[in-house]
C-alpha positions in Angstrom: 32.4 86.5 67.9 33.0 86.3 64.2 35.3 83.3 64.4 32.7 81.3 66.4 30.0 82.2 63.9 32.3 81.1 61.0 33.0 77.8 62.6 29.3 77.3 63.2 28.5 78.0 59.6 31.3 75.7 58.4 29.9 72.9 60.5 26.4 73.5 59.2 27.6 73.3 55.6 29.5 70.1 56.3 26.4 68.6 57.8 24.2 69.6 54.9 26.7 68.1 52.4 26.8 64.8 54.4 23.0 64.7 54.4 22.8 65.5 50.7 25.4 62.8 49.9 23.6 60.3 52.1 20.3 61.2 50.4 21.8 60.8 46.9 23.4 57.5 47.9 20.0 56.4 49.3 18.3 57.4 46.1 21.0 55.7 44.0 20.7 52.5 46.0 17.0 52.6 45.7 17.2 53.1 41.9 19.7 50.2 41.6 17.4 47.9 43.6 14.5 49.0 41.5 16.3 48.3 38.3 17.4 44.9 39.6 13.8 44.2 40.7 12.6 45.2 37.2 15.2 43.0 35.7 14.1 40.1 37.9 10.5 40.6 37.0 11.3 41.0 33.3 13.3 37.8 33.3 10.4 36.1 35.1 7.9 37.4 32.7 10.2 36.3 29.8 10.6 32.8 31.2 6.9 32.6 32.0 6.0 33.7 28.5 8.4 31.1 27.1 6.8 28.4 29.3 3.3 29.5 28.1 4.5 29.3 24.5 6.1 25.9 25.1 2.8 24.7 26.6 0.8 25.9 23.6 3.3 24.2 21.2 3.3 21.0 23.2 -0.6 21.0 23.2 -0.6 21.4 19.4 2.0 18.6 19.0 -0.1 16.3 21.2 -3.2 16.9 19.1 -1.3 16.2 15.9 0.3 13.1 17.4 -3.1 11.8 18.5 -4.5 12.5 15.0 -1.6 10.6 13.4 -2.2 7.6 15.7 -5.9 7.6 14.8 -5.1 7.7 11.1 -2.7 4.7 11.4 -5.2 2.8 13.4 -8.0 3.4 10.9 -5.7 2.4 8.0 -4.8 -0.8 9.8 -8.4 -1.7 10.3 -9.3 -1.0 6.7 -6.3 -3.1 5.5 -7.4 -6.0 7.8 -10.9 -6.1 6.4 -11.9 -8.5 3.7 -12.1 -7.1 0.2 -15.0 -7.9 -2.0 -13.8 -9.1 -5.4 -14.7 -6.9 -8.4 -16.0 -8.5 -11.5 -13.4 -7.7 -14.1 -12.9 -11.0 -15.8 -12.1 -9.5 -19.2 -9.5 -7.1 -17.8 -6.0 -7.3 -19.4 -2.9 -7.1 -17.3 0.7 -6.4 -18.2 3.5 -9.0 -17.6 4.9 -7.1 -14.7 1.5 -7.0 -12.9 1.1 -10.7 -13.6 4.5 -11.5 -12.0 4.0 -9.3 -8.9 0.3 -10.0 -8.4 -0.8 -13.0 -10.3 -4.0 -13.4 -8.3 -4.9 -9.8 -7.3 -8.4 -9.7 -5.7 -9.5 -6.9 -8.1 -9.4 -9.3 -11.1 -11.4 -12.1 -9.5 -14.7 -12.5 -11.5 -18.1 -13.1 -10.1 -19.5 -16.4 -11.2 -23.1 -17.4 -11.6 -22.3 -20.8 -10.2 -21.9 -20.3 -6.4 -19.5 -23.3 -6.2 -16.9 -21.2 -8.2 -17.0 -18.1 -6.1 -13.5 -17.0 -4.9 -11.7 -18.9 -7.7 -9.2 -17.1 -9.9 -7.4 -18.2 -13.1 -4.0 -17.2 -14.3 -2.5 -18.2 -17.7 1.1 -18.1 -18.8 2.3 -18.9 -22.4 5.9 -19.7 -23.2 7.3 -18.3 -25.4 5.2 -15.1 -25.8 6.6 -14.7 -29.4 6.5 -18.1 -31.1 9.2 -18.7 -33.8 7.5 -21.3 -35.9 10.8 -22.5 -37.4 12.0 -23.5 -33.8 8.9 -24.0 -31.6 6.8 -27.1 -32.3 5.0 -27.2 -29.0 3.6 -24.2 -27.2 3.9 -24.4 -23.4 0.7 -23.5 -21.5 0.6 -23.1 -17.7 -2.8 -22.4 -16.1 -3.2 -21.9 -12.3 -6.5 -22.1 -10.4 -6.3 -20.4 -7.0 -8.8 -20.2 -4.2 -8.9 -16.6 -2.8 -11.9 -17.1 -0.6 -12.1 -18.1 3.0 -13.9 -21.3 2.4 -12.9 -24.5 0.6 -14.1 -25.1 -2.9 -15.0 -28.6 -4.2 -15.0 -29.4 -7.9 -16.4 -32.6 -9.3 -15.1 -34.1 -12.7 -16.8 -37.0 -14.5 -13.6 -37.9 -16.5 -9.9 -37.6 -16.3 -10.0 -34.3 -18.3 -9.6 -31.2 -16.2 -8.9 -28.5 -18.8 -9.2 -27.9 -22.5 -6.9 -25.7 -24.6 -7.9 -24.0 -27.9 -5.6 -22.2 -30.3 -7.7 -19.7 -32.3 -7.1 -17.0 -34.9 -8.2 -13.4 -34.4 -11.6 -14.2 -35.9 -12.2 -16.8 -33.2 -11.8 -19.8 -35.5 -10.5 -22.8 -33.6 -7.3 -24.1 -35.2 -6.1 -26.7 -32.7 -7.7 -28.5 -29.8 -5.6 -30.0 -27.0 -8.0 -32.9 -26.3 -7.7 -34.2 -29.9 -4.2 -35.5 -29.0 -4.9 -36.8 -25.5 -6.8 -39.9 -24.3 -9.7 -39.1 -21.9 -11.1 -41.9 -19.7 -14.4 -42.0 -17.8 -13.2 -41.7 -14.2 -15.0 -39.5 -11.8 -12.9 -37.5 -9.4 -13.3 -34.7 -6.8 -10.8 -31.9 -6.2 -10.8 -29.9 -3.0 -9.1 -26.5 -3.0 -8.6 -25.0 0.4 -8.4 -21.3 1.1 -5.1 -19.8 -0.2 -4.3 -23.0 -2.1 -3.8 -23.4 -5.8 -3.6 -26.1 -8.5 -1.3 -25.9 -11.6 -1.8 -27.6 -14.9 1.2 -27.6 -17.2 0.5 -28.8 -20.8 1.7 -28.3 -24.3 -0.1 -27.9 -27.6 1.0 -28.2 -31.2 1.8 -25.0 -33.3 1.6 -26.7 -36.7 -1.6 -25.0 -37.7 -0.2 -21.5 -37.0 1.1 -19.2 -39.8 3.8 -16.5 -39.4 3.3 -12.8 -38.8 -0.1 -13.2 -37.2 -1.6 -12.8 -33.8 -3.3 -15.9 -32.2 -5.2 -16.6 -29.1 -4.6 -19.4 -26.5 -7.9 -20.1 -24.7 -8.0 -22.4 -21.6 -11.2 -23.5 -19.9 -12.7 -26.2 -17.8 -15.2 -28.2 -19.8 -17.1 -29.1 -16.7 -17.2 -25.5 -15.5 -17.4 -23.3 -18.5 -17.3 -20.1 -16.5 -13.7 -21.0 -15.6 -12.2 -19.6 -18.8 -9.1 -17.4 -19.6 -7.4 -16.2 -22.8 -4.1 -14.9 -23.9 -2.8 -13.5 -27.2 0.6 -14.2 -28.7 2.5 -13.5 -31.9 3.7 -16.1 -34.4 6.8 -15.3 -36.4 8.8 -17.3 -39.1 
């Protein structure tokens, strides 16, 4: 009897061990699957969060890009618009500004005579420092440009177009260009189209100048006294 009971108890113990092992294996497998499931969900959440962040960043980039395009468009429209000239006829400019922008719109004066509106004068004197021992004639170049969008017509009763004065700092006229040039009664009309210019190259004597003083070259159109420009220069021995 005792041997049979011992065998029965031994079999029961083995069965319980198997069930316990199977239960532990089942729990371990379930735990492994749960961890994998959590890892999958965690990865999905991480990817989803990354996509959401990317979407937010992309939306911000699109708004900034749209703002940049709008700014460029507005700037292009403003540049393409016509600029109204500012009356700064007496404004002085440096030589570099004169070379780069000889007819900048912000130096075009407003004239009382409507026929002259849009015209701009530029004056160049050569040399800027006059050595009286070497220079007998001062070179004067005056340019009349039409910066408007309409043609300008100028009528002249004689062959004279411009007049040149050399004056001292007190405004006293020392030399007149017309005194050494013949002027005939010959009416003429000059048409200056938009963006066109007319140049006058003349010389004037320096014999009335004295060294170590500042003088003024003044150029104007006798028929249109508003068309006037001045430039200072230095005379040295």
